[in-house]
PDB file with one MODEL, atoms N, CA, C and O in Angstrom:
MODEL        1
ATOM      1  N   MET A   1       0.854  -1.184   0.000  1.00  0.00           N
ATOM      2  CA  MET A   1       0.000   0.000   0.000  1.00  0.00           C
ATOM      3  C   MET A   1       0.887   1.230   0.000  1.00  0.00           C
ATOM      4  O   MET A   1       1.920   1.241   0.669  1.00  0.00           O
ATOM      5  N   SER A   2       0.524   2.224  -0.704  1.00  0.00           N
ATOM      6  CA  SER A   2       1.280   3.468  -0.825  1.00  0.00           C
ATOM      7  C   SER A   2       1.286   4.240   0.486  1.00  0.00           C
ATOM      8  O   SER A   2       0.318   4.208   1.246  1.00  0.00           O
ATOM      9  N   ASP A   3       2.404   4.943   0.744  1.00  0.00           N
ATOM     10  CA  ASP A   3       2.470   5.816   1.918  1.00  0.00           C
ATOM     11  C   ASP A   3       1.534   7.012   1.785  1.00  0.00           C
ATOM     12  O   ASP A   3       1.315   7.743   2.751  1.00  0.00           O
ATOM     13  N   HIS A   4       0.980   7.213   0.586  1.00  0.00           N
ATOM     14  CA  HIS A   4       0.087   8.337   0.332  1.00  0.00           C
ATOM     15  C   HIS A   4      -1.382   7.929   0.394  1.00  0.00           C
ATOM     16  O   HIS A   4      -2.256   8.728   0.059  1.00  0.00           O
ATOM     17  N   ALA A   5      -1.663   6.705   0.815  1.00  0.00           N
ATOM     18  CA  ALA A   5      -3.046   6.247   0.921  1.00  0.00           C
ATOM     19  C   ALA A   5      -3.770   7.072   1.991  1.00  0.00           C
ATOM     20  O   ALA A   5      -3.147   7.593   2.916  1.00  0.00           O
ATOM     21  N   LEU A   6      -5.052   7.177   1.852  1.00  0.00           N
ATOM     22  CA  LEU A   6      -5.873   8.018   2.723  1.00  0.00           C
ATOM     23  C   LEU A   6      -5.630   7.749   4.213  1.00  0.00           C
ATOM     24  O   LEU A   6      -5.491   8.695   4.989  1.00  0.00           O
ATOM     25  N   LEU A   7      -5.578   6.487   4.623  1.00  0.00           N
ATOM     26  CA  LEU A   7      -5.443   6.145   6.044  1.00  0.00           C
ATOM     27  C   LEU A   7      -4.068   5.577   6.393  1.00  0.00           C
ATOM     28  O   LEU A   7      -3.919   4.893   7.405  1.00  0.00           O
ATOM     29  N   SER A   8      -3.076   5.853   5.571  1.00  0.00           N
ATOM     30  CA  SER A   8      -1.721   5.372   5.816  1.00  0.00           C
ATOM     31  C   SER A   8      -1.250   5.817   7.203  1.00  0.00           C
ATOM     32  O   SER A   8      -1.442   6.970   7.589  1.00  0.00           O
ATOM     33  N   GLY A   9      -0.640   4.908   7.939  1.00  0.00           N
ATOM     34  CA  GLY A   9      -0.144   5.218   9.269  1.00  0.00           C
ATOM     35  C   GLY A   9      -1.121   4.916  10.385  1.00  0.00           C
ATOM     36  O   GLY A   9      -0.751   4.991  11.556  1.00  0.00           O
ATOM     37  N   LEU A  10      -2.351   4.577  10.060  1.00  0.00           N
ATOM     38  CA  LEU A  10      -3.372   4.262  11.057  1.00  0.00           C
ATOM     39  C   LEU A  10      -3.308   2.775  11.385  1.00  0.00           C
ATOM     40  O   LEU A  10      -3.304   1.944  10.477  1.00  0.00           O
ATOM     41  N   LEU A  11      -3.257   2.426  12.672  1.00  0.00           N
ATOM     42  CA  LEU A  11      -3.235   1.024  13.096  1.00  0.00           C
ATOM     43  C   LEU A  11      -4.605   0.643  13.635  1.00  0.00           C
ATOM     44  O   LEU A  11      -5.097   1.240  14.593  1.00  0.00           O
ATOM     45  N   VAL A  12      -5.211  -0.355  13.011  1.00  0.00           N
ATOM     46  CA  VAL A  12      -6.536  -0.844  13.385  1.00  0.00           C
ATOM     47  C   VAL A  12      -6.383  -2.266  13.916  1.00  0.00           C
ATOM     48  O   VAL A  12      -5.798  -3.122  13.252  1.00  0.00           O
ATOM     49  N   VAL A  13      -6.907  -2.512  15.110  1.00  0.00           N
ATOM     50  CA  VAL A  13      -6.933  -3.861  15.666  1.00  0.00           C
ATOM     51  C   VAL A  13      -8.351  -4.398  15.487  1.00  0.00           C
ATOM     52  O   VAL A  13      -9.320  -3.798  15.952  1.00  0.00           O
ATOM     53  N   ASP A  14      -8.454  -5.530  14.810  1.00  0.00           N
ATOM     54  CA  ASP A  14      -9.753  -6.129  14.475  1.00  0.00           C
ATOM     55  C   ASP A  14     -10.043  -7.289  15.417  1.00  0.00           C
ATOM     56  O   ASP A  14      -9.411  -8.343  15.345  1.00  0.00           O
ATOM     57  N   LEU A  15     -11.017  -7.072  16.307  1.00  0.00           N
ATOM     58  CA  LEU A  15     -11.474  -8.107  17.243  1.00  0.00           C
ATOM     59  C   LEU A  15     -12.935  -8.432  16.972  1.00  0.00           C
ATOM     60  O   LEU A  15     -13.632  -8.954  17.842  1.00  0.00           O
ATOM     61  N   ALA A  16     -13.394  -8.127  15.779  1.00  0.00           N
ATOM     62  CA  ALA A  16     -14.816  -8.155  15.472  1.00  0.00           C
ATOM     63  C   ALA A  16     -15.264  -9.414  14.752  1.00  0.00           C
ATOM     64  O   ALA A  16     -14.477 -10.149  14.155  1.00  0.00           O
ATOM     65  N   GLN A  17     -16.564  -9.620  14.841  1.00  0.00           N
ATOM     66  CA  GLN A  17     -17.251 -10.562  13.976  1.00  0.00           C
ATOM     67  C   GLN A  17     -17.958  -9.714  12.923  1.00  0.00           C
ATOM     68  O   GLN A  17     -17.890  -8.486  12.967  1.00  0.00           O
ATOM     69  N   GLU A  18     -18.625 -10.353  11.992  1.00  0.00           N
ATOM     70  CA  GLU A  18     -19.366  -9.627  10.958  1.00  0.00           C
ATOM     71  C   GLU A  18     -20.467  -8.812  11.642  1.00  0.00           C
ATOM     72  O   GLU A  18     -21.117  -9.372  12.525  1.00  0.00           O
ATOM     73  N   PRO A  19     -20.732  -7.570  11.325  1.00  0.00           N
ATOM     74  CA  PRO A  19     -20.243  -6.794  10.198  1.00  0.00           C
ATOM     75  C   PRO A  19     -18.997  -5.968  10.491  1.00  0.00           C
ATOM     76  O   PRO A  19     -18.445  -5.354   9.578  1.00  0.00           O
ATOM     77  N   GLY A  20     -18.539  -5.936  11.744  1.00  0.00           N
ATOM     78  CA  GLY A  20     -17.354  -5.149  12.077  1.00  0.00           C
ATOM     79  C   GLY A  20     -16.111  -5.610  11.343  1.00  0.00           C
ATOM     80  O   GLY A  20     -15.227  -4.811  11.035  1.00  0.00           O
ATOM     81  N   ARG A  21     -16.049  -6.880  11.068  1.00  0.00           N
ATOM     82  CA  ARG A  21     -14.910  -7.448  10.356  1.00  0.00           C
ATOM     83  C   ARG A  21     -14.802  -6.861   8.949  1.00  0.00           C
ATOM     84  O   ARG A  21     -13.702  -6.633   8.444  1.00  0.00           O
ATOM     85  N   THR A  22     -15.944  -6.623   8.330  1.00  0.00           N
ATOM     86  CA  THR A  22     -15.951  -6.008   7.006  1.00  0.00           C
ATOM     87  C   THR A  22     -15.529  -4.542   7.104  1.00  0.00           C
ATOM     88  O   THR A  22     -14.826  -4.038   6.227  1.00  0.00           O
ATOM     89  N   GLY A  23     -15.946  -3.870   8.147  1.00  0.00           N
ATOM     90  CA  GLY A  23     -15.535  -2.479   8.353  1.00  0.00           C
ATOM     91  C   GLY A  23     -14.022  -2.361   8.474  1.00  0.00           C
ATOM     92  O   GLY A  23     -13.416  -1.439   7.927  1.00  0.00           O
ATOM     93  N   ALA A  24     -13.421  -3.296   9.192  1.00  0.00           N
ATOM     94  CA  ALA A  24     -11.961  -3.303   9.317  1.00  0.00           C
ATOM     95  C   ALA A  24     -11.313  -3.539   7.956  1.00  0.00           C
ATOM     96  O   ALA A  24     -10.288  -2.934   7.642  1.00  0.00           O
ATOM     97  N   ARG A  25     -11.895  -4.399   7.164  1.00  0.00           N
ATOM     98  CA  ARG A  25     -11.368  -4.667   5.813  1.00  0.00           C
ATOM     99  C   ARG A  25     -11.403  -3.399   4.973  1.00  0.00           C
ATOM    100  O   ARG A  25     -10.451  -3.110   4.248  1.00  0.00           O
ATOM    101  N   ILE A  26     -12.492  -2.641   5.065  1.00  0.00           N
ATOM    102  CA  ILE A  26     -12.609  -1.405   4.292  1.00  0.00           C
ATOM    103  C   ILE A  26     -11.545  -0.394   4.726  1.00  0.00           C
ATOM    104  O   ILE A  26     -10.947   0.275   3.883  1.00  0.00           O
ATOM    105  N   LEU A  27     -11.306  -0.281   6.037  1.00  0.00           N
ATOM    106  CA  LEU A  27     -10.245   0.618   6.512  1.00  0.00           C
ATOM    107  C   LEU A  27      -8.891   0.194   5.946  1.00  0.00           C
ATOM    108  O   LEU A  27      -8.077   1.042   5.582  1.00  0.00           O
ATOM    109  N   GLY A  28      -8.651  -1.113   5.871  1.00  0.00           N
ATOM    110  CA  GLY A  28      -7.422  -1.608   5.264  1.00  0.00           C
ATOM    111  C   GLY A  28      -7.343  -1.270   3.792  1.00  0.00           C
ATOM    112  O   GLY A  28      -6.278  -0.905   3.293  1.00  0.00           O
ATOM    113  N   ASP A  29      -8.454  -1.388   3.093  1.00  0.00           N
ATOM    114  CA  ASP A  29      -8.490  -1.036   1.673  1.00  0.00           C
ATOM    115  C   ASP A  29      -8.177   0.445   1.458  1.00  0.00           C
ATOM    116  O   ASP A  29      -7.694   0.832   0.394  1.00  0.00           O
ATOM    117  N   LEU A  30      -8.452   1.266   2.464  1.00  0.00           N
ATOM    118  CA  LEU A  30      -8.168   2.700   2.379  1.00  0.00           C
ATOM    119  C   LEU A  30      -6.763   3.050   2.864  1.00  0.00           C
ATOM    120  O   LEU A  30      -6.396   4.225   2.915  1.00  0.00           O
ATOM    121  N   GLY A  31      -5.968   2.022   3.225  1.00  0.00           N
ATOM    122  CA  GLY A  31      -4.567   2.256   3.549  1.00  0.00           C
ATOM    123  C   GLY A  31      -4.159   2.026   4.984  1.00  0.00           C
ATOM    124  O   GLY A  31      -2.967   2.079   5.287  1.00  0.00           O
ATOM    125  N   ALA A  32      -5.103   1.769   5.890  1.00  0.00           N
ATOM    126  CA  ALA A  32      -4.750   1.501   7.284  1.00  0.00           C
ATOM    127  C   ALA A  32      -4.058   0.143   7.395  1.00  0.00           C
ATOM    128  O   ALA A  32      -4.289  -0.751   6.581  1.00  0.00           O
ATOM    129  N   THR A  33      -3.225   0.005   8.394  1.00  0.00           N
ATOM    130  CA  THR A  33      -2.669  -1.293   8.737  1.00  0.00           C
ATOM    131  C   THR A  33      -3.665  -1.959   9.663  1.00  0.00           C
ATOM    132  O   THR A  33      -3.948  -1.447  10.746  1.00  0.00           O
ATOM    133  N   VAL A  34      -4.197  -3.095   9.249  1.00  0.00           N
ATOM    134  CA  VAL A  34      -5.214  -3.791  10.040  1.00  0.00           C
ATOM    135  C   VAL A  34      -4.615  -5.113  10.527  1.00  0.00           C
ATOM    136  O   VAL A  34      -4.066  -5.888   9.744  1.00  0.00           O
ATOM    137  N   VAL A  35      -4.732  -5.351  11.834  1.00  0.00           N
ATOM    138  CA  VAL A  35      -4.232  -6.576  12.435  1.00  0.00           C
ATOM    139  C   VAL A  35      -5.389  -7.312  13.073  1.00  0.00           C
ATOM    140  O   VAL A  35      -6.082  -6.773  13.936  1.00  0.00           O
ATOM    141  N   ARG A  36      -5.593  -8.529  12.651  1.00  0.00           N
ATOM    142  CA  ARG A  36      -6.602  -9.414  13.247  1.00  0.00           C
ATOM    143  C   ARG A  36      -5.877 -10.276  14.266  1.00  0.00           C
ATOM    144  O   ARG A  36      -4.868 -10.904  13.947  1.00  0.00           O
ATOM    145  N   VAL A  37      -6.386 -10.309  15.489  1.00  0.00           N
ATOM    146  CA  VAL A  37      -5.740 -11.076  16.545  1.00  0.00           C
ATOM    147  C   VAL A  37      -6.318 -12.477  16.554  1.00  0.00           C
ATOM    148  O   VAL A  37      -7.515 -12.663  16.768  1.00  0.00           O
ATOM    149  N   ASP A  38      -5.475 -13.451  16.324  1.00  0.00           N
ATOM    150  CA  ASP A  38      -5.881 -14.848  16.204  1.00  0.00           C
ATOM    151  C   ASP A  38      -6.290 -15.414  17.555  1.00  0.00           C
ATOM    152  O   ASP A  38      -5.583 -15.252  18.550  1.00  0.00           O
ATOM    153  N   GLY A  39      -7.434 -16.076  17.578  1.00  0.00           N
ATOM    154  CA  GLY A  39      -7.870 -16.770  18.781  1.00  0.00           C
ATOM    155  C   GLY A  39      -8.602 -15.928  19.802  1.00  0.00           C
ATOM    156  O   GLY A  39      -8.912 -16.426  20.885  1.00  0.00           O
ATOM    157  N   VAL A  40      -8.890 -14.674  19.503  1.00  0.00           N
ATOM    158  CA  VAL A  40      -9.587 -13.810  20.466  1.00  0.00           C
ATOM    159  C   VAL A  40     -11.091 -13.893  20.279  1.00  0.00           C
ATOM    160  O   VAL A  40     -11.834 -13.907  21.261  1.00  0.00           O
ATOM    161  N   VAL A  41     -11.549 -13.946  19.048  1.00  0.00           N
ATOM    162  CA  VAL A  41     -12.981 -14.001  18.746  1.00  0.00           C
ATOM    163  C   VAL A  41     -13.378 -15.454  18.545  1.00  0.00           C
ATOM    164  O   VAL A  41     -12.788 -16.163  17.730  1.00  0.00           O
ATOM    165  N   ASP A  42     -14.382 -15.889  19.295  1.00  0.00           N
ATOM    166  CA  ASP A  42     -14.871 -17.257  19.165  1.00  0.00           C
ATOM    167  C   ASP A  42     -15.876 -17.352  18.030  1.00  0.00           C
ATOM    168  O   ASP A  42     -16.395 -16.344  17.549  1.00  0.00           O
ATOM    169  N   GLY A  43     -16.134 -18.563  17.619  1.00  0.00           N
ATOM    170  CA  GLY A  43     -17.159 -18.785  16.609  1.00  0.00           C
ATOM    171  C   GLY A  43     -16.558 -19.284  15.318  1.00  0.00           C
ATOM    172  O   GLY A  43     -15.545 -18.776  14.839  1.00  0.00           O
ATOM    173  N   ALA A  44     -17.204 -20.286  14.769  1.00  0.00           N
ATOM    174  CA  ALA A  44     -16.750 -20.855  13.509  1.00  0.00           C
ATOM    175  C   ALA A  44     -17.150 -19.941  12.362  1.00  0.00           C
ATOM    176  O   ALA A  44     -18.268 -19.427  12.322  1.00  0.00           O
ATOM    177  N   VAL A  45     -16.239 -19.748  11.447  1.00  0.00           N
ATOM    178  CA  VAL A  45     -16.494 -18.928  10.278  1.00  0.00           C
ATOM    179  C   VAL A  45     -16.142 -19.751   9.049  1.00  0.00           C
ATOM    180  O   VAL A  45     -15.105 -20.414   9.005  1.00  0.00           O
ATOM    181  N   ASP A  46     -17.014 -19.699   8.057  1.00  0.00           N
ATOM    182  CA  ASP A  46     -16.762 -20.353   6.790  1.00  0.00           C
ATOM    183  C   ASP A  46     -15.423 -19.854   6.231  1.00  0.00           C
ATOM    184  O   ASP A  46     -15.207 -18.644   6.161  1.00  0.00           O
ATOM    185  N   PRO A  47     -14.521 -20.762   5.833  1.00  0.00           N
ATOM    186  CA  PRO A  47     -13.200 -20.348   5.356  1.00  0.00           C
ATOM    187  C   PRO A  47     -13.237 -19.372   4.178  1.00  0.00           C
ATOM    188  O   PRO A  47     -12.377 -18.497   4.078  1.00  0.00           O
ATOM    189  N   LEU A  48     -14.212 -19.509   3.295  1.00  0.00           N
ATOM    190  CA  LEU A  48     -14.308 -18.589   2.167  1.00  0.00           C
ATOM    191  C   LEU A  48     -14.657 -17.184   2.645  1.00  0.00           C
ATOM    192  O   LEU A  48     -14.066 -16.202   2.195  1.00  0.00           O
ATOM    193  N   ARG A  49     -15.617 -17.094   3.556  1.00  0.00           N
ATOM    194  CA  ARG A  49     -15.968 -15.780   4.113  1.00  0.00           C
ATOM    195  C   ARG A  49     -14.783 -15.177   4.851  1.00  0.00           C
ATOM    196  O   ARG A  49     -14.511 -13.985   4.709  1.00  0.00           O
ATOM    197  N   ALA A  50     -14.072 -15.983   5.637  1.00  0.00           N
ATOM    198  CA  ALA A  50     -12.914 -15.487   6.369  1.00  0.00           C
ATOM    199  C   ALA A  50     -11.861 -14.946   5.401  1.00  0.00           C
ATOM    200  O   ALA A  50     -11.241 -13.918   5.675  1.00  0.00           O
ATOM    201  N   ALA A  51     -11.654 -15.626   4.276  1.00  0.00           N
ATOM    202  CA  ALA A  51     -10.680 -15.170   3.285  1.00  0.00           C
ATOM    203  C   ALA A  51     -11.060 -13.808   2.725  1.00  0.00           C
ATOM    204  O   ALA A  51     -10.191 -12.970   2.488  1.00  0.00           O
ATOM    205  N   VAL A  52     -12.354 -13.581   2.511  1.00  0.00           N
ATOM    206  CA  VAL A  52     -12.824 -12.299   1.984  1.00  0.00           C
ATOM    207  C   VAL A  52     -12.730 -11.221   3.057  1.00  0.00           C
ATOM    208  O   VAL A  52     -12.202 -10.140   2.799  1.00  0.00           O
ATOM    209  N   TRP A  53     -13.230 -11.497   4.244  1.00  0.00           N
ATOM    210  CA  TRP A  53     -13.247 -10.508   5.322  1.00  0.00           C
ATOM    211  C   TRP A  53     -11.837 -10.107   5.758  1.00  0.00           C
ATOM    212  O   TRP A  53     -11.601  -8.957   6.129  1.00  0.00           O
ATOM    213  N   ASP A  54     -10.908 -11.052   5.711  1.00  0.00           N
ATOM    214  CA  ASP A  54      -9.575 -10.816   6.269  1.00  0.00           C
ATOM    215  C   ASP A  54      -8.506 -10.535   5.233  1.00  0.00           C
ATOM    216  O   ASP A  54      -7.325 -10.463   5.573  1.00  0.00           O
ATOM    217  N   ALA A  55      -8.893 -10.376   3.976  1.00  0.00           N
ATOM    218  CA  ALA A  55      -7.910 -10.087   2.927  1.00  0.00           C
ATOM    219  C   ALA A  55      -7.153  -8.804   3.264  1.00  0.00           C
ATOM    220  O   ALA A  55      -7.755  -7.791   3.619  1.00  0.00           O
ATOM    221  N   GLY A  56      -5.846  -8.859   3.149  1.00  0.00           N
ATOM    222  CA  GLY A  56      -5.013  -7.691   3.392  1.00  0.00           C
ATOM    223  C   GLY A  56      -4.699  -7.415   4.843  1.00  0.00           C
ATOM    224  O   GLY A  56      -3.964  -6.473   5.142  1.00  0.00           O
ATOM    225  N   LYS A  57      -5.236  -8.211   5.759  1.00  0.00           N
ATOM    226  CA  LYS A  57      -4.982  -8.001   7.183  1.00  0.00           C
ATOM    227  C   LYS A  57      -3.786  -8.833   7.628  1.00  0.00           C
ATOM    228  O   LYS A  57      -3.561  -9.942   7.141  1.00  0.00           O
ATOM    229  N   ALA A  58      -3.033  -8.280   8.551  1.00  0.00           N
ATOM    230  CA  ALA A  58      -1.988  -9.055   9.222  1.00  0.00           C
ATOM    231  C   ALA A  58      -2.659  -9.854  10.327  1.00  0.00           C
ATOM    232  O   ALA A  58      -3.725  -9.472  10.810  1.00  0.00           O
ATOM    233  N   VAL A  59      -2.053 -10.947  10.724  1.00  0.00           N
ATOM    234  CA  VAL A  59      -2.591 -11.767  11.817  1.00  0.00           C
ATOM    235  C   VAL A  59      -1.533 -11.840  12.909  1.00  0.00           C
ATOM    236  O   VAL A  59      -0.362 -12.112  12.642  1.00  0.00           O
ATOM    237  N   ALA A  60      -1.962 -11.594  14.140  1.00  0.00           N
ATOM    238  CA  ALA A  60      -1.062 -11.648  15.283  1.00  0.00           C
ATOM    239  C   ALA A  60      -1.597 -12.652  16.292  1.00  0.00           C
ATOM    240  O   ALA A  60      -2.808 -12.848  16.384  1.00  0.00           O
ATOM    241  N   PRO A  61      -0.711 -13.291  17.052  1.00  0.00           N
ATOM    242  CA  PRO A  61      -1.166 -14.217  18.081  1.00  0.00           C
ATOM    243  C   PRO A  61      -1.791 -13.473  19.268  1.00  0.00           C
ATOM    244  O   PRO A  61      -1.495 -12.304  19.513  1.00  0.00           O
ATOM    245  N   ALA A  62      -2.645 -14.168  19.983  1.00  0.00           N
ATOM    246  CA  ALA A  62      -3.373 -13.566  21.105  1.00  0.00           C
ATOM    247  C   ALA A  62      -2.449 -13.016  22.183  1.00  0.00           C
ATOM    248  O   ALA A  62      -2.825 -12.084  22.894  1.00  0.00           O
ATOM    249  N   ASP A  63      -1.252 -13.571  22.319  1.00  0.00           N
ATOM    250  CA  ASP A  63      -0.354 -13.086  23.371  1.00  0.00           C
ATOM    251  C   ASP A  63       0.206 -11.689  23.072  1.00  0.00           C
ATOM    252  O   ASP A  63       0.864 -11.097  23.928  1.00  0.00           O
ATOM    253  N   GLN A  64      -0.041 -11.164  21.888  1.00  0.00           N
ATOM    254  CA  GLN A  64       0.377  -9.799  21.542  1.00  0.00           C
ATOM    255  C   GLN A  64      -0.761  -8.792  21.684  1.00  0.00           C
ATOM    256  O   GLN A  64      -0.593  -7.622  21.339  1.00  0.00           O
ATOM    257  N   LEU A  65      -1.900  -9.222  22.179  1.00  0.00           N
ATOM    258  CA  LEU A  65      -3.078  -8.360  22.242  1.00  0.00           C
ATOM    259  C   LEU A  65      -2.831  -7.084  23.039  1.00  0.00           C
ATOM    260  O   LEU A  65      -3.163  -5.998  22.563  1.00  0.00           O
ATOM    261  N   ASP A  66      -2.260  -7.184  24.233  1.00  0.00           N
ATOM    262  CA  ASP A  66      -2.048  -5.993  25.059  1.00  0.00           C
ATOM    263  C   ASP A  66      -1.154  -4.978  24.359  1.00  0.00           C
ATOM    264  O   ASP A  66      -1.424  -3.777  24.404  1.00  0.00           O
ATOM    265  N   GLU A  67      -0.101  -5.445  23.717  1.00  0.00           N
ATOM    266  CA  GLU A  67       0.817  -4.566  22.996  1.00  0.00           C
ATOM    267  C   GLU A  67       0.110  -3.878  21.827  1.00  0.00           C
ATOM    268  O   GLU A  67       0.287  -2.680  21.603  1.00  0.00           O
ATOM    269  N   LEU A  68      -0.683  -4.639  21.091  1.00  0.00           N
ATOM    270  CA  LEU A  68      -1.415  -4.074  19.959  1.00  0.00           C
ATOM    271  C   LEU A  68      -2.444  -3.046  20.409  1.00  0.00           C
ATOM    272  O   LEU A  68      -2.586  -1.994  19.785  1.00  0.00           O
ATOM    273  N   LEU A  69      -3.165  -3.343  21.490  1.00  0.00           N
ATOM    274  CA  LEU A  69      -4.168  -2.403  21.987  1.00  0.00           C
ATOM    275  C   LEU A  69      -3.527  -1.094  22.444  1.00  0.00           C
ATOM    276  O   LEU A  69      -4.106  -0.022  22.267  1.00  0.00           O
ATOM    277  N   ALA A  70      -2.339  -1.179  23.028  1.00  0.00           N
ATOM    278  CA  ALA A  70      -1.640   0.027  23.473  1.00  0.00           C
ATOM    279  C   ALA A  70      -1.212   0.900  22.293  1.00  0.00           C
ATOM    280  O   ALA A  70      -1.158   2.124  22.411  1.00  0.00           O
ATOM    281  N   ALA A  71      -0.910   0.274  21.163  1.00  0.00           N
ATOM    282  CA  ALA A  71      -0.433   1.010  19.994  1.00  0.00           C
ATOM    283  C   ALA A  71      -1.548   1.409  19.027  1.00  0.00           C
ATOM    284  O   ALA A  71      -1.336   2.242  18.145  1.00  0.00           O
ATOM    285  N   ALA A  72      -2.733   0.818  19.188  1.00  0.00           N
ATOM    286  CA  ALA A  72      -3.814   0.993  18.209  1.00  0.00           C
ATOM    287  C   ALA A  72      -4.375   2.408  18.182  1.00  0.00           C
ATOM    288  O   ALA A  72      -4.501   3.074  19.209  1.00  0.00           O
ATOM    289  N   ASP A  73      -4.708   2.843  16.961  1.00  0.00           N
ATOM    290  CA  ASP A  73      -5.454   4.078  16.787  1.00  0.00           C
ATOM    291  C   ASP A  73      -6.948   3.796  16.819  1.00  0.00           C
ATOM    292  O   ASP A  73      -7.738   4.633  17.256  1.00  0.00           O
ATOM    293  N   VAL A  74      -7.333   2.595  16.346  1.00  0.00           N
ATOM    294  CA  VAL A  74      -8.729   2.193  16.266  1.00  0.00           C
ATOM    295  C   VAL A  74      -8.822   0.728  16.680  1.00  0.00           C
ATOM    296  O   VAL A  74      -8.001  -0.091  16.267  1.00  0.00           O
ATOM    297  N   VAL A  75      -9.819   0.401  17.493  1.00  0.00           N
ATOM    298  CA  VAL A  75     -10.114  -1.000  17.823  1.00  0.00           C
ATOM    299  C   VAL A  75     -11.560  -1.244  17.416  1.00  0.00           C
ATOM    300  O   VAL A  75     -12.465  -0.511  17.812  1.00  0.00           O
ATOM    301  N   ILE A  76     -11.760  -2.294  16.615  1.00  0.00           N
ATOM    302  CA  ILE A  76     -13.109  -2.654  16.190  1.00  0.00           C
ATOM    303  C   ILE A  76     -13.469  -3.957  16.867  1.00  0.00           C
ATOM    304  O   ILE A  76     -12.796  -4.975  16.703  1.00  0.00           O
ATOM    305  N   GLU A  77     -14.564  -3.902  17.645  1.00  0.00           N
ATOM    306  CA  GLU A  77     -15.025  -5.083  18.379  1.00  0.00           C
ATOM    307  C   GLU A  77     -16.543  -5.144  18.271  1.00  0.00           C
ATOM    308  O   GLU A  77     -17.221  -4.116  18.272  1.00  0.00           O
ATOM    309  N   THR A  78     -17.057  -6.342  18.178  1.00  0.00           N
ATOM    310  CA  THR A  78     -18.505  -6.535  18.163  1.00  0.00           C
ATOM    311  C   THR A  78     -18.901  -7.306  19.409  1.00  0.00           C
ATOM    312  O   THR A  78     -18.090  -8.052  19.957  1.00  0.00           O
ATOM    313  N   PRO A  79     -20.145  -7.136  19.868  1.00  0.00           N
ATOM    314  CA  PRO A  79     -20.592  -7.878  21.050  1.00  0.00           C
ATOM    315  C   PRO A  79     -20.566  -9.384  20.783  1.00  0.00           C
ATOM    316  O   PRO A  79     -20.834  -9.840  19.672  1.00  0.00           O
ATOM    317  N   HIS A  80     -20.245 -10.119  21.802  1.00  0.00           N
ATOM    318  CA  HIS A  80     -20.231 -11.569  21.699  1.00  0.00           C
ATOM    319  C   HIS A  80     -21.497 -12.119  22.336  1.00  0.00           C
ATOM    320  O   HIS A  80     -21.889 -11.706  23.428  1.00  0.00           O
ATOM    321  N   ALA A  81     -22.120 -13.039  21.652  1.00  0.00           N
ATOM    322  CA  ALA A  81     -23.377 -13.624  22.135  1.00  0.00           C
ATOM    323  C   ALA A  81     -23.136 -14.567  23.289  1.00  0.00           C
ATOM    324  O   ALA A  81     -24.083 -15.148  23.819  1.00  0.00           O
TER     325      ALA A  81
ENDMDL
END
């Protein structure tokens, strides 16, 4: 992604399920760095949907969550049932 992208330099931590997950994807498409934290959100997701929702996102292990939250400009989270 270009350094001149609209949201370049913005760090987004994605802890969401749909539809928040799509919102994080859109922010990434606009140039933000989006990190999805693996193992934080429960629930089975169809692999094809996950591939679409998470395209362009980095994935970090759950043990990095505190560090990512401290550095994040935006955190996207959805309520868990």
